[in-house]
TORKE-625548 format. One line per field, with one value per residue: residue in three letters; x, y, z of N, C-alpha, C, O in turn. Coordinates in nm, 3 decimals. Each point is the difference from the previous one (the first is absolute). Example, Ala and Ser with C-alpha at 12.3 -4.5 7.8 and 13.67 -1.06 7.14 Angstrom:
resn ALA_SER
npx 1.319_-0.139
npy -0.569_0.107
npz 0.780_-0.138
capx -0.089_0.082
capy 0.119_0.119
capz 0.000_0.006
cpx 0.090_-0.077
cpy 0.120_0.109
cpz 0.000_0.073
opx 0.104_0.051
opy -0.002_0.111
opz 0.066_0.017
end
This chain:
resn MET_ILE_THR_ILE_VAL_LEU_PRO_GLU_PHE_LEU_PRO_ARG_ARG_TRP_TRP_GLN_HIS_VAL_LEU_HIS_ASN_GLN_THR_ALA_LEU_LEU_ILE_LYS_ALA_ALA_LEU_LEU_PHE_ARG_ARG_ASN_THR_VAL_VAL_ALA_ASP_VAL_PRO_TYR_ARG_LEU_LYS_ARG
npx 12.689_-0.167_-0.010_-0.134_-0.001_-0.098_-0.064_-0.030_-0.100_-0.022_-0.063_-0.130_-0.002_-0.155_-0.201_0.016_-0.054_-0.224_-0.099_-0.006_0.174_-0.149_-0.026_-0.119_-0.221_-0.103_-0.053_-0.180_-0.197_-0.054_-0.093_-0.190_-0.015_-0.089_0.161_0.049_-0.154_0.007_-0.139_0.004_-0.099_-0.082_-0.021_-0.163_0.004_-0.137_0.065_0.079
npy 13.427_-0.023_0.088_-0.108_0.162_-0.192_0.210_-0.175_0.160_-0.027_0.049_0.152_0.201_-0.151_0.054_-0.093_-0.212_0.002_-0.017_-0.221_0.081_0.164_0.114_-0.100_0.008_0.190_0.027_-0.105_0.098_0.169_-0.085_-0.008_0.169_0.073_0.102_-0.214_-0.107_0.088_-0.141_0.161_-0.201_0.208_-0.219_0.099_-0.102_-0.015_0.160_0.192
npz 8.009_-0.147_0.207_-0.143_0.156_-0.070_0.048_0.136_-0.122_0.222_-0.210_0.103_-0.094_-0.064_0.085_0.204_-0.047_-0.031_0.202_0.037_0.115_0.003_0.188_0.164_-0.037_0.058_0.216_0.086_-0.046_0.137_0.187_-0.116_-0.143_0.192_-0.115_0.048_-0.121_0.208_-0.107_0.158_-0.024_0.032_0.050_-0.120_0.200_-0.180_0.141_-0.079
capx -0.133_-0.091_-0.129_-0.109_-0.108_-0.127_-0.113_-0.112_-0.116_-0.093_-0.131_-0.093_-0.098_0.064_-0.010_0.094_0.129_0.009_0.042_0.133_0.106_0.024_0.129_0.102_0.010_0.073_0.140_0.058_0.016_0.109_0.128_0.008_0.115_0.122_0.105_0.039_-0.113_-0.093_-0.121_-0.065_-0.132_-0.029_-0.145_-0.050_-0.145_-0.081_-0.090_-0.133
capy -0.054_0.090_-0.061_0.096_-0.058_0.064_-0.049_-0.053_0.007_-0.111_0.049_-0.100_-0.038_-0.024_0.118_0.102_-0.029_0.085_0.133_-0.004_-0.080_0.030_0.066_-0.102_-0.079_0.079_0.007_-0.134_-0.021_0.084_-0.049_-0.145_-0.044_0.074_-0.083_0.025_0.059_-0.096_0.065_-0.082_0.045_-0.023_0.013_0.082_-0.019_0.116_-0.046_0.059
capz 0.016_0.072_0.033_0.012_0.078_-0.032_0.080_-0.076_0.086_-0.010_0.043_0.052_-0.103_-0.130_-0.086_0.047_-0.062_-0.119_0.042_0.060_-0.061_-0.140_-0.011_0.022_-0.123_-0.101_0.042_-0.021_-0.145_-0.047_0.052_-0.022_-0.079_0.035_0.059_0.139_0.071_0.058_0.049_0.102_0.044_0.141_0.017_0.109_0.005_0.037_0.106_-0.010
cpx -0.082_-0.132_-0.102_-0.116_-0.128_-0.110_-0.112_-0.120_-0.092_-0.136_-0.091_-0.096_0.070_-0.002_0.092_0.139_0.022_0.054_0.143_0.094_0.029_0.136_0.114_0.018_0.079_0.149_0.069_0.024_0.117_0.137_0.026_0.129_0.127_0.099_0.028_-0.109_-0.093_-0.118_-0.070_-0.133_-0.018_-0.150_-0.036_-0.151_-0.069_-0.106_-0.140_-0.044
cpy 0.099_-0.073_0.110_-0.071_0.079_-0.053_-0.048_-0.006_-0.119_0.046_-0.114_-0.051_-0.012_0.125_0.113_-0.021_0.086_0.138_0.005_-0.082_0.033_0.066_-0.101_-0.087_0.073_0.007_-0.135_-0.026_0.081_-0.054_-0.147_-0.044_0.081_-0.093_0.044_0.069_-0.111_0.077_-0.096_0.064_-0.034_0.018_0.079_-0.008_0.128_-0.046_0.056_0.018
cpz 0.083_0.022_0.021_0.069_-0.028_0.092_-0.092_0.094_-0.026_0.052_0.045_-0.107_-0.136_-0.087_0.044_-0.059_-0.125_0.037_0.051_-0.087_-0.146_-0.021_0.017_-0.124_-0.108_0.034_-0.022_-0.148_-0.055_0.042_-0.030_-0.068_0.028_0.065_0.144_0.082_0.046_0.055_0.095_0.038_0.147_0.018_0.125_-0.002_0.047_0.098_-0.012_-0.138
opx 0.046_-0.048_0.022_-0.046_-0.005_-0.014_-0.030_0.000_-0.026_-0.025_0.025_-0.038_0.101_0.094_0.030_0.081_0.114_0.068_0.061_-0.045_0.084_0.067_0.101_0.113_0.081_0.084_0.112_0.103_0.073_0.098_0.101_0.060_0.094_-0.037_-0.012_0.029_-0.041_0.018_-0.029_-0.007_0.031_-0.051_0.062_-0.063_0.037_-0.074_-0.096_-0.111
opy 0.050_-0.071_0.095_-0.104_0.121_-0.122_0.064_-0.078_-0.035_-0.005_-0.117_-0.117_0.067_0.025_0.090_0.092_0.033_0.064_0.107_-0.071_-0.066_-0.028_0.007_-0.039_-0.061_-0.009_-0.004_-0.057_-0.047_0.018_-0.055_-0.099_-0.003_-0.086_0.118_0.078_-0.086_0.098_-0.114_0.119_-0.111_0.110_-0.015_0.045_0.058_-0.095_-0.070_0.049
opz 0.102_-0.089_0.075_-0.046_0.021_0.014_-0.101_0.096_-0.116_0.121_-0.031_0.003_-0.024_-0.076_-0.079_-0.002_-0.035_-0.081_0.002_-0.090_-0.061_-0.098_-0.070_-0.032_-0.070_-0.089_-0.050_-0.038_-0.087_-0.072_0.043_0.042_-0.081_0.081_0.034_0.090_-0.079_0.072_-0.035_0.027_0.043_-0.016_0.106_-0.095_0.102_-0.027_0.033_-0.023
end
């Protein structure tokens, strides 16, 4: 069993979400159906 931890940025404005988290979505999609793999998102709030 392997666990992959991905940071998930939480921007302050809704339109900033378009600029962030796109790479994490691609990685999660690629690892979705792999056996013995767990993907965990860790939220990280952007302050500025």
